[in-house]
C-alpha positions as CSV (number, residue, x, y, z in Angstrom):
1,X,36.1,6.1,16.0
2,X,34.3,2.4,16.4
3,X,34.9,1.4,19.7
4,X,36.0,-1.9,19.1
5,X,39.7,-1.7,18.0
6,X,39.6,0.8,21.5
7,X,42.2,-0.6,23.4
8,X,43.0,0.0,27.3
9,X,47.2,0.2,25.6
10,X,45.7,3.4,22.5
11,X,44.0,4.7,25.6
12,X,47.3,5.5,27.4
13,X,48.9,6.0,24.7
14,X,46.4,9.0,23.5
15,X,46.2,11.0,26.5
16,X,50.1,11.2,26.6
17,X,49.9,12.9,23.0
18,X,47.8,15.0,24.6
19,X,44.5,14.7,23.9
20,X,40.7,12.2,25.8
21,X,38.3,10.5,24.2
22,X,34.7,11.3,24.3
23,X,31.2,9.5,23.9
24,X,28.3,12.2,21.7
25,X,25.9,10.3,25.0
26,X,25.9,6.9,26.9
27,X,23.3,5.9,24.1
28,X,26.0,6.8,21.3
29,X,29.1,3.8,20.5
30,X,30.5,5.9,18.6
31,X,33.9,8.1,20.7
32,X,35.2,10.8,19.2
33,X,38.4,12.2,20.2
34,X,39.4,15.9,21.9
35,X,42.3,18.2,22.0
36,X,41.3,21.4,23.4
37,X,43.4,24.5,22.4
38,X,42.8,25.5,25.9
39,X,43.2,23.7,28.9
40,X,42.5,23.7,32.2
41,X,44.5,22.2,34.2
42,X,44.7,22.5,38.8
43,X,48.3,23.8,40.4
44,X,48.3,21.8,43.6
45,X,49.6,24.6,45.4
46,X,46.7,26.5,44.0
47,X,44.1,24.6,45.1
48,X,41.2,27.4,46.9
49,X,39.5,26.7,50.0
50,X,37.3,28.8,51.0
51,X,35.9,29.4,55.0
52,X,32.7,27.7,54.0
53,X,35.0,24.6,52.6
54,X,36.8,24.5,55.5
55,X,34.5,24.2,58.1
56,X,33.4,21.5,56.5
57,X,36.6,19.9,56.4
58,X,36.8,20.3,59.5
59,X,33.7,18.2,60.8
60,X,34.6,15.4,58.7
61,X,30.9,14.7,57.7
62,X,31.7,11.6,55.2
63,X,34.4,9.1,54.5
64,X,37.5,9.6,52.4
65,X,38.1,6.1,50.7
66,X,40.3,5.0,47.7
67,X,39.8,2.6,44.8
68,X,37.0,1.1,46.4
69,X,34.3,1.2,44.0
70,X,35.5,2.7,41.5
71,X,32.8,1.4,38.8
72,X,30.4,3.1,41.7
73,X,31.7,6.4,41.2
74,X,32.0,6.5,37.2
75,X,28.9,5.6,37.2
76,X,27.7,8.3,39.9
77,X,29.6,10.8,36.9
78,X,27.7,9.2,34.3
79,X,24.6,9.2,36.0
80,X,23.2,12.6,35.0
81,X,20.6,13.1,31.8
82,X,23.5,13.7,29.4
83,X,26.7,11.9,29.7
84,X,29.8,11.8,27.6
85,X,30.6,7.9,28.8
86,X,29.4,5.4,26.9
87,X,29.3,1.7,27.7
88,X,32.7,1.5,26.0
89,X,34.1,4.4,27.5
90,X,33.3,3.0,30.6
91,X,34.4,-0.7,30.6
92,X,38.1,1.1,29.2
93,X,38.4,2.7,31.9
94,X,37.4,-0.2,34.4
95,X,39.9,-1.6,32.4
96,X,42.7,1.4,33.4
97,X,41.8,0.1,36.4
98,X,42.4,-3.0,36.2
99,X,46.4,-2.2,35.5
100,X,46.8,0.3,37.8
101,X,45.7,3.5,35.4
102,X,42.9,4.6,37.4
103,X,42.0,5.2,40.4
104,X,39.4,6.4,42.0
105,X,38.8,9.1,45.3
106,X,34.9,8.4,47.1
107,X,33.2,10.3,49.3
108,X,31.5,7.9,52.0
109,X,28.5,9.1,54.0
110,X,28.0,5.9,56.5
111,X,27.7,3.0,53.9
112,X,26.7,5.5,51.7
113,X,28.8,6.6,48.5
114,X,27.7,10.2,47.9
115,X,30.4,12.1,46.2
116,X,33.7,11.3,44.7
117,X,36.3,11.8,41.5
118,X,37.9,9.3,38.9
119,X,40.9,10.1,36.9
120,X,44.0,8.5,34.4
121,X,47.6,8.6,35.6
122,X,51.1,8.7,33.5
123,X,54.0,9.2,35.4
124,X,53.4,12.0,37.6
125,X,50.7,13.3,36.1
126,X,46.8,12.9,36.5
127,X,44.2,13.4,34.1
128,X,41.0,13.9,35.9
129,X,37.0,12.3,34.6
130,X,34.7,13.0,35.7
131,X,33.7,13.7,39.7
132,X,30.0,13.4,41.2
133,X,28.1,15.2,44.2
134,X,25.0,14.1,46.0
135,X,25.9,15.9,49.0
136,X,26.3,19.3,49.6
137,X,29.9,20.1,49.2
138,X,30.5,16.1,48.5
139,X,32.6,16.9,45.5
140,X,34.3,20.1,46.3
141,X,35.7,18.0,49.7
142,X,36.8,15.0,47.0
143,X,38.8,17.3,45.6
144,X,40.8,19.3,48.2
145,X,42.1,15.3,49.6
146,X,42.6,14.8,45.5
147,X,45.4,17.4,46.1
148,X,46.6,16.5,49.3
149,X,46.9,13.3,47.8
150,X,48.7,14.3,44.4
151,X,51.0,16.2,45.9
152,X,52.4,13.4,48.8
153,X,52.7,11.1,46.0
154,X,54.9,12.8,42.7
155,X,52.9,14.4,40.9
156,X,53.1,17.8,38.5
157,X,50.4,17.5,36.6
158,X,46.6,18.0,37.2
159,X,45.0,18.3,34.0
160,X,41.4,18.8,34.3
161,X,40.4,19.0,30.1
162,X,38.1,21.8,30.3
163,X,37.8,24.5,33.0
164,X,34.0,25.5,34.2
165,X,32.9,28.7,37.2
166,X,33.5,26.1,39.8
167,X,36.7,24.8,38.7
168,X,37.9,27.7,38.6
169,X,36.8,29.1,41.8
170,X,38.4,26.7,42.7
171,X,41.8,26.9,41.7
172,X,41.9,26.1,38.6
173,X,43.6,27.7,35.9
174,X,43.2,28.1,31.3
175,X,46.4,27.5,29.5
176,X,47.2,27.0,26.2
177,X,47.9,24.0,23.8
178,X,51.4,24.2,24.2
179,X,52.0,25.7,27.6
180,X,49.9,22.5,28.1
181,X,52.3,20.2,26.0
182,X,55.7,21.3,27.8
183,X,53.7,20.5,31.2
184,X,52.6,17.2,30.1
185,X,55.7,16.2,28.8
186,X,57.9,17.0,32.0
187,X,55.0,15.3,33.8
188,X,55.2,11.8,31.5
189,X,59.1,11.8,33.4
190,X,58.7,11.3,36.8
191,X,57.4,8.5,38.3
192,X,53.9,9.7,40.6
193,X,52.0,7.3,43.0
194,X,48.5,7.9,43.6
195,X,48.1,5.3,46.2
196,X,51.2,4.2,48.5
197,X,50.5,7.9,50.3
198,X,47.9,7.7,53.6
199,X,44.7,9.9,53.4
200,X,44.9,13.0,56.7
201,X,43.1,10.9,59.7
202,X,41.0,13.6,59.9
203,X,39.6,17.1,58.2
204,X,41.4,19.2,60.3
205,X,45.3,17.2,59.2
206,X,44.1,17.5,56.1
207,X,43.7,21.3,56.3
208,X,47.4,21.8,58.5
209,X,49.6,19.4,56.1
210,X,48.8,21.7,53.3
211,X,48.8,24.5,55.5
212,X,53.0,23.1,55.7
213,X,53.1,22.2,52.6
214,X,52.7,25.3,51.0
């Protein structure tokens, strides 16, 4: 699809229909739509925190922030040899962020952004787009705090689009298209809030809250 014809509203309509955009590379101006036959999702009660990750979370090596540098997170996700995030997709997610439909959960170390994840929200669905890490376990820590926020904010569906061995180890599963569309339909009927929940004051508080609500 020609990039100059795509609007943020069209992008939201695509997500609501179960499809999402990609580009072949950062230098390819064209955008194509993807609707996988098998979809990756994170059951919000099934995120797996290993003993080693729990130890990292308890040490509180990072600071967790939300929506303080959305562009920086997208740029971090695109800063790799091969990426599907071209200039048009970058700009469209910036537009969705300004509209309140795209958010970032960020991992900071001092004054440096060292990891994070961003995605799109519609109703009770969170469509995870990409994540990056510049420190050991930074992206895993981001996901742990993200799942906590989605649960606290009333979300029903955490869509990871595709599944990787890394995501599978953390508890992601793969479901068929019909199952996914049914879950998506139910999630879109809900009213969830990404920004309302408070970030746990410490890693220990995050782990305790997870135990209490599991």
